[in-house]
N, C-alpha and C positions, 0 to 999 in steps of 0.2 A: 543504507543498503536495505533492501526488502527481499525476503525469501517468500515466494508464492507457492501455494499448493492449490492447483486448479482441479476442478471436479470433486470438490469436498462435499460433505453432507450439508454444510451450512456456511454462510458468509460470516467471517469473524476476524478481528484483529487480535492476535494472540500474544502480544508483548515481544520483548527482545529475547532472541534465542541465538546463541553462537554469533553474537555481534550483528545480527540482522533482525529487523522487524518482521515477524511472521504474520502473513496474511493468508487466510484460506477463503476461496471463492467457489461457488457452485458451478460457475460457468466452466466449460471445457476450454482448453488451450487451442483454440482454432480460430484463425482469421482475426486475431486481436480481441476476441470476446472476453477472455479472462483479464487481459490488460485493462480494458475499459471498466470492467467490474472492480478491479483493484483500485483504480483511480476514484471511482464512485464511492467505494467503501471507505477509502482513506479520507476523502473529502468529508463524508458524513462523520467519521470518527474525530477529525481534527477541527471541524467547523470552517475549514477553508473552502473557497469556491472551487468547483471542479476545474475551472480555467486556470487556477493558480497552481495546479499540479501538472507537471510535465514529465513524461517518461523519457529519461535521458539515455538510458542504455538497458539492454537485457530484454529486448522485445520478444525474443524467442527462447529466453533462458528463465530458469526459476529465480535466479538472482537478478534483481533490477535496481537501478539507480533512478530515483524520482526527485526532481527539483521542485521545491515548495517555495513559491513566490509570495511575498507579502507577510512573512512571519519570521521573527528572529529565531535562531537555532535553539536558544534556551527555552523560549516559549513553546516551541514544537516539542522539545524533550519533555517538558512538564505535561503537555497534553497527552503525549504517548505514554508517559509513566502512569497517568491516571487510568489508562485502559487496562492495566494489569489486573 
């Protein structure tokens, strides 16, 4: 689960808060701009290809589910823990 804050001052992955990965993006939540920026930022932070990340739900919500292809869950957790 990812909790997104759109229209932030800077792009950043903020670690796990209340059971969700917190991501802030400068893009506004309009016509999918923030969603695209979230996937781009998450790709950069994890080293996954942008095409390996798929927004599964939450297109118009702050809470989103993102499918990460090509990585084991434990490896993803380790990468995300290093971001703290």
